[in-house]
BAGUTOR-291585 format. One record per residue (C-alpha): residue number from 0; x, y, z. Coordinates in Angstrom, 2 decimals, decimal comma. Each point is the difference from the previous one (the first is absolute). Layout:
BEGIN
{pt NUM {X Y Z}}
...
***
This chain:
BEGIN
{pt 0 {6,61 -9,85 11,39}}
{pt 1 {-1,68 2,48 2,80}}
{pt 2 {-2,36 -0,84 2,62}}
{pt 3 {-3,44 2,21 1,33}}
{pt 4 {0,60 1,11 3,32}}
{pt 5 {-2,82 -0,73 2,42}}
{pt 6 {-1,15 2,64 2,34}}
{pt 7 {1,80 -1,66 3,32}}
{pt 8 {3,45 -0,33 1,34}}
{pt 9 {-0,31 -3,44 -0,59}}
{pt 10 {0,79 0,23 -3,92}}
{pt 11 {2,70 2,60 0,69}}
{pt 12 {2,01 -2,66 2,82}}
{pt 13 {-0,66 -3,41 -1,95}}
{pt 14 {0,90 1,51 -3,38}}
{pt 15 {3,11 -2,44 -0,37}}
{pt 16 {-2,03 -2,67 1,53}}
{pt 17 {-2,22 0,28 -2,98}}
{pt 18 {2,97 0,56 -2,49}}
{pt 19 {1,01 -3,54 1,01}}
{pt 20 {-3,08 -2,19 0,56}}
{pt 21 {-1,68 1,78 -2,76}}
{pt 22 {2,11 0,16 -2,87}}
{pt 23 {-0,63 -1,74 -3,38}}
{pt 24 {1,80 -2,29 -1,37}}
{pt 25 {2,55 -2,69 0,96}}
{pt 26 {1,60 2,61 3,27}}
{pt 27 {1,11 -1,70 2,80}}
{pt 28 {-2,05 0,70 3,16}}
{pt 29 {3,52 0,04 2,17}}
{pt 30 {2,38 2,55 0,21}}
{pt 31 {2,90 1,03 1,61}}
{pt 32 {-0,83 3,66 -0,26}}
{pt 33 {-0,71 0,57 3,94}}
{pt 34 {-2,79 2,96 -0,75}}
{pt 35 {-2,19 -2,88 -1,78}}
{pt 36 {-2,24 -2,54 1,70}}
{pt 37 {0,40 -3,28 -0,68}}
{pt 38 {-2,64 -2,65 -1,42}}
{pt 39 {-0,68 -1,09 3,89}}
{pt 40 {-0,15 3,67 0,94}}
{pt 41 {-2,69 0,80 -2,71}}
{pt 42 {-2,26 -2,98 0,14}}
{pt 43 {0,05 -0,98 3,54}}
{pt 44 {-0,93 3,25 1,88}}
{pt 45 {-2,98 2,70 0,48}}
{pt 46 {2,29 2,75 -1,22}}
{pt 47 {0,99 -1,72 -3,07}}
{pt 48 {-3,16 -1,88 -1,18}}
{pt 49 {-1,70 3,80 0,06}}
{pt 50 {2,75 1,26 -1,70}}
{pt 51 {-0,41 -1,97 -3,03}}
{pt 52 {-3,81 0,24 -0,17}}
{pt 53 {0,63 3,52 0,20}}
{pt 54 {2,76 -0,23 -2,77}}
{pt 55 {-2,21 -2,46 -1,84}}
{pt 56 {-2,39 2,55 -1,03}}
{pt 57 {2,74 2,60 -1,30}}
{pt 58 {0,76 -2,79 -1,96}}
{pt 59 {-3,14 -0,14 -1,47}}
{pt 60 {-0,22 3,74 -0,66}}
{pt 61 {3,15 -0,23 -1,66}}
{pt 62 {-0,83 -2,79 -2,01}}
{pt 63 {-2,93 1,69 -1,62}}
{pt 64 {2,15 2,64 -1,96}}
{pt 65 {0,27 -2,80 -2,67}}
{pt 66 {-3,08 -2,32 0,63}}
{pt 67 {-1,64 3,80 -1,00}}
{pt 68 {2,02 1,71 -2,92}}
{pt 69 {0,74 -3,75 -1,77}}
{pt 70 {-3,30 -1,14 -0,29}}
{pt 71 {-1,05 3,60 -1,15}}
{pt 72 {2,49 0,54 -2,84}}
{pt 73 {-0,74 -4,21 -1,45}}
{pt 74 {-3,52 0,86 0,32}}
{pt 75 {0,24 3,33 -1,73}}
{pt 76 {-1,57 1,62 2,89}}
{pt 77 {3,28 2,14 0,49}}
{pt 78 {3,34 0,75 -2,48}}
{pt 79 {3,30 0,68 0,10}}
{pt 80 {1,42 3,68 -0,44}}
{pt 81 {3,41 0,87 -1,90}}
{pt 82 {1,38 0,16 3,67}}
{pt 83 {0,00 -3,46 0,34}}
{pt 84 {2,36 -2,37 0,45}}
{pt 85 {0,30 -2,97 -2,86}}
{pt 86 {-0,95 -2,71 2,87}}
{pt 87 {-3,53 1,42 0,79}}
{pt 88 {-0,29 1,02 -4,28}}
{pt 89 {0,12 -3,89 -0,19}}
{pt 90 {-3,25 -0,53 1,45}}
{pt 91 {-1,75 2,59 -2,86}}
{pt 92 {2,00 -1,03 -2,38}}
{pt 93 {-0,79 -3,63 -0,26}}
{pt 94 {-1,07 -1,54 -2,22}}
{pt 95 {0,80 2,00 -2,82}}
{pt 96 {-0,28 -1,79 -3,80}}
{pt 97 {2,54 1,49 -2,17}}
{pt 98 {2,90 -0,89 2,63}}
{pt 99 {1,25 -2,26 2,73}}
{pt 100 {-0,20 2,38 3,38}}
{pt 101 {-1,66 -2,16 3,02}}
{pt 102 {0,06 0,30 3,42}}
{pt 103 {3,34 -1,38 0,87}}
{pt 104 {0,18 -2,36 2,86}}
{pt 105 {3,01 2,17 1,96}}
{pt 106 {-2,36 3,12 0,05}}
{pt 107 {0,60 1,39 3,34}}
{pt 108 {-3,57 1,31 -0,17}}
{pt 109 {-1,38 -3,85 -0,69}}
{pt 110 {2,21 -1,02 2,81}}
{pt 111 {-1,02 2,36 2,54}}
{pt 112 {-3,70 -1,20 -0,55}}
{pt 113 {0,49 -3,45 0,49}}
{pt 114 {2,41 0,48 3,24}}
{pt 115 {-1,60 2,78 1,87}}
{pt 116 {-3,25 -2,14 -0,11}}
{pt 117 {1,93 -3,14 0,98}}
{pt 118 {1,81 2,41 2,82}}
{pt 119 {-3,84 0,11 1,73}}
{pt 120 {-0,38 -3,01 -0,30}}
{pt 121 {3,05 -1,23 1,57}}
{pt 122 {-1,06 2,18 2,85}}
{pt 123 {-2,87 -1,09 0,35}}
{pt 124 {1,08 -3,69 0,23}}
{pt 125 {2,31 0,67 2,39}}
{pt 126 {-2,41 1,51 2,62}}
{pt 127 {-2,50 -2,39 -0,79}}
{pt 128 {2,56 -2,62 0,90}}
{pt 129 {1,20 1,14 2,75}}
{pt 130 {-2,27 1,98 2,04}}
{pt 131 {-1,57 -2,87 2,00}}
{pt 132 {3,44 -0,34 1,61}}
{pt 133 {-0,04 3,54 1,02}}
{pt 134 {-2,34 1,54 3,28}}
{pt 135 {-2,43 2,56 -1,19}}
{pt 136 {-3,23 0,85 1,43}}
{pt 137 {-2,70 -2,35 -2,11}}
{pt 138 {-1,29 3,53 -1,91}}
{pt 139 {3,45 0,59 -1,08}}
{pt 140 {0,66 -3,01 -1,00}}
{pt 141 {-3,24 -0,57 -2,16}}
{pt 142 {0,73 3,66 -1,22}}
{pt 143 {3,53 -0,84 -0,95}}
{pt 144 {-0,97 -3,51 -1,52}}
{pt 145 {-3,36 1,88 -2,59}}
{pt 146 {2,52 2,67 -1,15}}
{pt 147 {2,43 -2,45 -1,04}}
{pt 148 {-2,29 -2,71 -1,61}}
{pt 149 {-1,50 3,60 -1,54}}
{pt 150 {3,06 1,44 -1,57}}
{pt 151 {0,89 -3,80 -0,69}}
{pt 152 {-3,24 -0,31 -2,19}}
{pt 153 {0,21 3,37 -1,68}}
{pt 154 {3,43 -0,27 -1,25}}
{pt 155 {-0,77 -3,44 -1,59}}
{pt 156 {-2,85 1,79 -1,70}}
{pt 157 {1,75 2,83 -1,33}}
{pt 158 {3,03 -2,36 -1,62}}
{pt 159 {-2,88 -3,08 -1,38}}
{pt 160 {-1,52 3,13 -2,49}}
{pt 161 {3,76 0,73 -0,82}}
{pt 162 {1,16 -3,62 -0,54}}
{pt 163 {-1,39 -2,92 -1,53}}
{pt 164 {0,80 -1,98 2,98}}
{pt 165 {1,56 0,36 3,34}}
{pt 166 {1,82 -1,82 2,97}}
{pt 167 {-2,15 -0,19 2,81}}
{pt 168 {1,31 -2,46 2,35}}
{pt 169 {3,04 0,95 2,85}}
{pt 170 {2,73 -2,79 -0,94}}
{pt 171 {3,20 -0,08 -1,95}}
{pt 172 {-0,27 0,18 -3,71}}
{pt 173 {-4,09 0,39 -0,03}}
{pt 174 {-2,07 -1,39 -2,86}}
{pt 175 {-2,05 2,73 -1,64}}
{pt 176 {-3,66 0,02 0,29}}
{pt 177 {-3,00 0,97 -2,93}}
{pt 178 {-2,41 2,63 0,66}}
{pt 179 {-3,14 -1,94 1,54}}
{pt 180 {2,85 -1,52 2,57}}
{pt 181 {1,43 3,25 0,83}}
{pt 182 {-3,72 1,85 0,48}}
{pt 183 {-1,00 -3,11 1,87}}
{pt 184 {3,34 0,86 2,46}}
{pt 185 {-0,97 3,62 0,05}}
{pt 186 {-3,53 -0,68 0,99}}
{pt 187 {0,97 -2,78 2,76}}
{pt 188 {2,39 2,64 1,60}}
{pt 189 {-2,74 2,80 -0,13}}
{pt 190 {-2,48 -2,03 1,65}}
{pt 191 {2,68 -0,96 2,53}}
{pt 192 {0,84 3,42 0,71}}
{pt 193 {-3,78 1,07 0,53}}
{pt 194 {-0,05 -2,95 2,12}}
{pt 195 {3,19 1,33 2,23}}
{pt 196 {-1,50 3,57 -0,18}}
{pt 197 {-3,49 -0,77 1,34}}
{pt 198 {0,38 -2,77 2,29}}
{pt 199 {2,04 2,04 2,57}}
{pt 200 {-0,79 3,23 1,17}}
{pt 201 {3,25 2,35 -1,67}}
{pt 202 {1,78 1,64 2,83}}
{pt 203 {1,15 3,60 -0,16}}
{pt 204 {3,78 -1,22 0,09}}
{pt 205 {-1,13 -1,29 -3,36}}
{pt 206 {-1,67 2,80 -1,54}}
{pt 207 {1,21 2,72 1,29}}
{pt 208 {3,83 -0,81 -0,13}}
{pt 209 {0,35 -2,36 -2,94}}
{pt 210 {-2,66 0,60 -2,38}}
{pt 211 {0,52 2,43 -1,89}}
{pt 212 {-2,75 3,29 0,05}}
{pt 213 {-1,78 0,16 -3,13}}
{pt 214 {-0,27 -3,77 -0,33}}
{pt 215 {-3,70 -1,51 0,56}}
{pt 216 {1,81 -4,07 1,04}}
{pt 217 {-3,55 -2,10 -0,47}}
{pt 218 {-1,89 2,50 -2,30}}
{pt 219 {3,36 -0,58 -2,34}}
{pt 220 {-0,56 -3,82 0,49}}
{pt 221 {-3,49 0,43 -0,93}}
{pt 222 {0,86 1,46 -3,09}}
{pt 223 {2,81 -1,81 -1,39}}
{pt 224 {-2,41 -2,89 0,43}}
{pt 225 {-2,49 1,38 -2,01}}
{pt 226 {2,86 1,37 -2,46}}
{pt 227 {1,42 -3,50 -0,57}}
{pt 228 {-3,35 -2,16 0,52}}
{pt 229 {-0,57 2,05 -3,40}}
{pt 230 {3,18 -1,03 -1,29}}
{pt 231 {-0,67 -3,26 0,38}}
{pt 232 {-3,79 -0,41 -1,46}}
{pt 233 {-1,32 -0,39 3,56}}
{pt 234 {-2,74 2,41 -0,91}}
{pt 235 {-1,98 -0,61 2,89}}
{pt 236 {2,50 0,35 2,71}}
{pt 237 {1,13 3,26 -1,70}}
{pt 238 {-3,16 1,51 0,64}}
{pt 239 {0,16 -1,17 3,51}}
{pt 240 {3,06 1,21 1,16}}
{pt 241 {-0,89 3,35 -1,90}}
{pt 242 {-2,86 0,40 1,97}}
{pt 243 {2,00 -0,24 2,88}}
{pt 244 {1,84 3,21 -0,04}}
{pt 245 {-1,86 2,82 1,24}}
{pt 246 {-0,52 2,77 -2,45}}
{pt 247 {1,61 2,67 2,17}}
{pt 248 {3,38 -2,44 0,22}}
{pt 249 {3,03 1,12 -1,31}}
{pt 250 {3,84 -1,51 0,15}}
{pt 251 {3,06 1,39 -1,51}}
{pt 252 {3,89 -0,15 -0,11}}
{pt 253 {1,62 3,04 2,05}}
{pt 254 {3,14 2,14 -0,70}}
{pt 255 {1,51 2,22 1,62}}
{pt 256 {2,33 3,46 -1,73}}
{pt 257 {2,83 -1,91 1,56}}
{pt 258 {-1,05 -3,66 -0,92}}
{pt 259 {-1,35 1,06 -3,08}}
{pt 260 {-2,57 -2,02 -2,65}}
{pt 261 {2,59 -0,27 -3,43}}
{pt 262 {-2,74 0,58 -2,14}}
{pt 263 {-0,27 3,40 0,65}}
{pt 264 {3,56 0,90 -1,44}}
{pt 265 {-0,42 -2,64 -2,75}}
{pt 266 {-3,38 1,83 -1,06}}
{pt 267 {0,91 3,71 0,70}}
{pt 268 {3,73 0,29 0,79}}
{pt 269 {2,03 -1,88 -2,38}}
{pt 270 {-3,69 -0,55 -1,94}}
{pt 271 {1,18 -3,71 -1,31}}
{pt 272 {-3,55 -0,92 -0,50}}
{pt 273 {-3,49 1,59 -1,11}}
{pt 274 {-3,23 -0,80 -1,04}}
{pt 275 {-1,33 -1,04 -3,40}}
{pt 276 {-1,78 2,78 -1,44}}
{pt 277 {-2,52 -1,83 -0,87}}
{pt 278 {-1,43 -0,06 3,63}}
{pt 279 {-0,80 2,82 -0,98}}
{pt 280 {-1,37 0,78 -2,94}}
{pt 281 {-2,15 -2,68 -0,21}}
{pt 282 {-1,59 0,57 3,39}}
{pt 283 {-3,49 0,32 0,15}}
{pt 284 {-0,94 3,79 -0,22}}
{pt 285 {-0,50 1,10 3,71}}
{pt 286 {1,84 -2,79 1,88}}
{pt 287 {1,58 1,46 2,82}}
{pt 288 {2,90 -2,93 0,23}}
{pt 289 {1,93 1,39 -2,96}}
{pt 290 {1,23 3,19 1,88}}
{pt 291 {-0,05 -2,18 3,68}}
{pt 292 {3,15 -2,44 -1,83}}
{pt 293 {1,26 2,54 -2,81}}
{pt 294 {0,96 3,60 -1,07}}
{pt 295 {0,19 1,56 -3,34}}
{pt 296 {3,59 0,44 -0,28}}
{pt 297 {1,79 -1,87 -2,39}}
{pt 298 {3,19 -2,51 0,75}}
{pt 299 {2,50 -0,62 -2,53}}
{pt 300 {-0,31 -3,56 -0,98}}
{pt 301 {1,64 -2,75 -1,57}}
{pt 302 {-1,35 -2,78 -2,59}}
{pt 303 {-2,38 2,33 -1,66}}
{pt 304 {-2,44 -0,14 3,45}}
{pt 305 {-1,58 3,53 0,78}}
{pt 306 {-0,04 0,09 4,03}}
{pt 307 {-1,14 2,80 1,80}}
{pt 308 {1,10 0,83 4,04}}
{pt 309 {-1,90 -2,21 2,57}}
{pt 310 {-1,83 2,10 2,62}}
{pt 311 {0,59 -2,64 3,09}}
{pt 312 {2,90 -0,30 2,38}}
{pt 313 {0,38 3,70 0,18}}
{pt 314 {2,37 -0,15 3,21}}
{pt 315 {2,48 -2,44 1,44}}
{pt 316 {-2,71 -1,11 2,80}}
{pt 317 {-2,67 0,03 -2,14}}
{pt 318 {-1,27 -3,96 1,10}}
{pt 319 {-0,66 -3,06 -2,43}}
{pt 320 {-3,64 -0,90 -0,32}}
{pt 321 {-0,33 -3,93 0,82}}
{pt 322 {-3,50 -0,27 -1,14}}
{pt 323 {-2,75 2,31 -0,75}}
{pt 324 {-3,83 0,35 0,42}}
{pt 325 {0,28 0,36 -3,88}}
{pt 326 {1,17 -3,37 -0,09}}
{pt 327 {-2,21 -2,16 2,11}}
{pt 328 {-2,88 1,80 -1,50}}
{pt 329 {1,06 -1,34 -3,59}}
{pt 330 {1,23 -3,40 1,61}}
{pt 331 {-3,74 -0,38 0,98}}
{pt 332 {-1,14 0,76 -3,78}}
{pt 333 {2,63 -2,30 -1,32}}
{pt 334 {-1,29 -2,85 2,59}}
{pt 335 {-3,43 0,82 -1,21}}
{pt 336 {0,28 0,01 -3,37}}
{pt 337 {2,22 -3,12 -0,26}}
{pt 338 {-1,53 -1,79 2,89}}
{pt 339 {-2,86 -3,10 -0,12}}
{pt 340 {-2,70 1,55 -0,99}}
{pt 341 {1,66 2,99 -2,09}}
{pt 342 {-2,02 2,81 1,85}}
{pt 343 {0,41 3,33 -2,25}}
{pt 344 {-2,23 2,08 1,89}}
{pt 345 {1,98 -0,28 2,84}}
{pt 346 {3,03 0,69 -1,72}}
{pt 347 {-1,18 3,20 -1,66}}
{pt 348 {-0,95 1,02 3,16}}
{pt 349 {3,66 -0,51 1,28}}
{pt 350 {1,59 1,55 -3,00}}
{pt 351 {-2,26 3,01 0,36}}
{pt 352 {1,11 0,78 4,02}}
{pt 353 {3,69 0,11 -1,59}}
{pt 354 {-1,03 2,57 -2,92}}
{pt 355 {-2,36 1,96 1,89}}
{pt 356 {3,09 0,88 2,23}}
{pt 357 {1,96 0,56 -2,66}}
{pt 358 {-2,80 2,96 -1,25}}
{pt 359 {-1,96 -2,34 -2,39}}
{pt 360 {-3,22 -0,95 -0,69}}
{pt 361 {-0,93 -3,24 0,41}}
{pt 362 {-0,90 -3,07 -2,23}}
{pt 363 {-2,67 -2,29 -0,63}}
{pt 364 {-0,96 -3,59 -1,21}}
{pt 365 {-1,29 1,97 -3,41}}
{pt 366 {4,04 1,34 0,05}}
{pt 367 {2,11 -2,98 0,82}}
{pt 368 {-2,93 -3,08 -1,49}}
{pt 369 {2,13 -2,60 -0,10}}
{pt 370 {2,91 -1,70 2,46}}
{pt 371 {3,27 0,90 -2,71}}
{pt 372 {-1,05 3,77 0,15}}
{pt 373 {-0,46 0,10 4,09}}
{pt 374 {3,40 -1,58 0,21}}
{pt 375 {1,51 2,05 -2,32}}
{pt 376 {-1,43 3,35 1,71}}
{pt 377 {1,35 -1,89 3,48}}
{pt 378 {3,14 -0,03 -1,66}}
{pt 379 {0,00 3,61 -0,79}}
{pt 380 {-0,96 1,24 3,42}}
{pt 381 {2,65 -1,79 1,07}}
{pt 382 {2,83 1,35 -2,06}}
{pt 383 {-1,45 3,42 0,82}}
{pt 384 {-0,51 -0,78 4,02}}
{pt 385 {3,03 -1,99 0,56}}
{pt 386 {2,59 2,07 -2,12}}
{pt 387 {3,58 -0,40 1,68}}
{pt 388 {-0,89 -3,21 2,05}}
{pt 389 {2,03 -2,42 -1,77}}
{pt 390 {-3,24 -1,92 -0,78}}
{pt 391 {-0,11 1,19 -3,68}}
{pt 392 {1,79 -2,88 -1,54}}
{pt 393 {-1,89 -3,11 1,88}}
{pt 394 {-3,68 2,20 -1,16}}
{pt 395 {1,36 -0,65 -3,55}}
{pt 396 {0,70 -4,06 0,73}}
{pt 397 {-3,46 -0,55 1,90}}
{pt 398 {-1,65 2,26 -2,49}}
{pt 399 {1,56 -1,91 -3,61}}
{pt 400 {1,90 2,94 -0,71}}
{pt 401 {3,17 -1,65 0,96}}
{pt 402 {0,79 1,30 -3,75}}
{pt 403 {0,59 3,60 0,81}}
{pt 404 {2,28 -0,51 2,40}}
{pt 405 {3,56 -0,11 -1,28}}
{pt 406 {0,91 -3,49 1,37}}
{pt 407 {-2,38 -2,39 1,63}}
{pt 408 {2,88 -0,63 2,65}}
{pt 409 {3,43 0,95 1,04}}
{pt 410 {3,16 -2,23 -0,46}}
{pt 411 {1,78 -1,65 2,81}}
{pt 412 {2,74 2,21 1,13}}
{pt 413 {3,26 -1,72 -0,46}}
{pt 414 {1,17 -0,06 3,61}}
{pt 415 {-2,75 -1,96 0,99}}
{pt 416 {0,47 -2,72 -3,25}}
{pt 417 {3,41 -0,28 1,19}}
{pt 418 {-0,78 -0,81 3,46}}
{pt 419 {-2,98 -2,01 -0,37}}
{pt 420 {0,00 -3,03 -2,78}}
{pt 421 {-3,29 0,04 0,40}}
{pt 422 {-0,91 3,50 -1,36}}
{pt 423 {-1,79 -0,77 -2,68}}
{pt 424 {0,77 0,99 -4,14}}
{pt 425 {-1,04 3,58 -0,31}}
{pt 426 {-3,63 0,38 -1,76}}
{pt 427 {0,07 0,64 -3,72}}
***
């Protein structure tokens, strides 16, 4: 498991500490290695908590690989090439009516997406539970707390779109919570993170030395509140939160030529994955997003898929967007279309903002006269605007199209069911 480095020397000085305290699974915090920090050295010192906060962001960036690729393959957004290993092919093969192939519970990619996201949660919990005993300036403490709660919420949010239930309590052998409870916890964490980020003026120590460059803390919190309120069916809240994000705001996870974006190699080096060709073939004429996200180069595929190469993450340092303005605009459109009262004209106005950005003409209430027609158009625009963000599988579920996915939910990894007796039976 690799870590993204941070542009400060603190990350390099504290790398051993991060490995010890933020490790996944049941690893011990104490160690006899004289070069590694003890638990007390990490959790009870400013240097240790700072390093853990920096490492938390790296762990989240590391988790994005599987959190983007697996939903992409399962939802039919991405496909496996002939170079792909058998473990990743399972996500495309399943289900196959003519044989008994399935996603094996020992699949290493399956374990990775579970473990990496919960490694983020563990690091966040360590910060939340211990920062009160460490002597930080109030604005530094508030920023680190907001950062930890946000990343914990984002990890939970990614997991609940892939697994039917997940554990959310920090106890031995935690019970598994259902989707409604997880989304409620996500929204609670985000509300608390926002309170931390706005209740105290954040120090330059936090913004300049701990917070990763390119990552907009407050607007990411607001965008995640909008995203997960929509998932929870809280349409008025989703609209409010989306409107709080300025029209110029962006937030990305950054990488460097040394601390690389793994998707660059997966898409363009080893070429394990490509875009399903229908993304290009079924696009509306003149849609600029087709060439923004894909190329015409054909890739050798498995399972009968027809693939083209993607046009994203072309370098090792390419950033990964955490949210985009198109996502926020389409959240507003969906909130208008699903809310009470239904406001189709306002929804169409938001749709047209995205269409114009993509070089397309606008729609009218004559073109989209019903709620169903408006929602179909929103789904289509999300398909083209949010390509490669790991959101398409969640969209299929929310728009009643889950039958188009390879599987409703992932099975629980064997490593989890073997260690936690509360792990549910795998979904059928």
